[in-house]
N, C-alpha and C positions, 0 to 999 in steps of 0.2 A: 325626646321631647322636642317639639318644634316651637319656634318663636315667630310671631308675626308682628310687624310694626304697625302701629296706628298712625304713624306720621304720613302726612300727605304733602307732596311737594307742591308749592304754590309759587306764583310769580306776581309781582306788583309791576304795573306799567303806568306810565304817565304819557299822555299824548295830547296833541292839539290838532285842530283842523285849520289849515292856513287859508282862511277867507275872512272877509269883512264881518260877516255875521257872528263869527266865533273869535273875534279879536280879543286878546287878553284873557282867554278862557283855556283851561286845561281840564282833562278828564283823568282821574286816577281810578284805576281798576285793579281787580284781583282775579286770577284764574288758576285752576288746577293745572299743574304742569305734568303732563303724562310721561315725559322723559324721566322724571324723578331725580335727576342729577342736580342737587342743590349746590354743588361745588362749582358750577359754571360761573365764569366771571360776569359782572354786570354788563349789559348790552351785547352779550354774545349772540352769534347768529342763531343758535338754537332757541334762545329766549325770545329773540326778535320774531322768529317764525311763529312761536306759540302765542305771543302777544298779538301779532297780526291776525292770526286765525280767530282769536277771541274778539278783537276789534271788528273784524268783518261780520261777526254775528249780530252786531248792533243793527237796528232796523234800517237805517239809511246809509251807513258808511259804504257798504259794498253795492247794494242794489241801485243806489242813486249815483254811484261812481264818485263819491266824495273822498278826496284824498285825505289821509291822515299822516301825521309826522310824529313818530315815537321819540320821546325825549329821553327817557331813562327806563331801564329794566333791571330787576334783580330777583333772585330766587331765594326761597327759604322753606323750612319745613314747619308744618303745623300739626300738632297732635289733635286727634278727634276728641 
């Protein structure tokens, strides 16, 4: 018999855009973490890379060259 997990690895990220228009604002987001390793420590390089890839999908952050500064990252598992 084979068993399959319904758990999906997710990451939560908090970032800000360091400019006057976004002063005192943060964005909290969630993304599926393809690596699947939920034991990674918060703010690890693998989580940072996954969060940056997700943040770059926002309409203006990458195409307009808007810099973002990630404040915190952590991984968790979520059942479907």
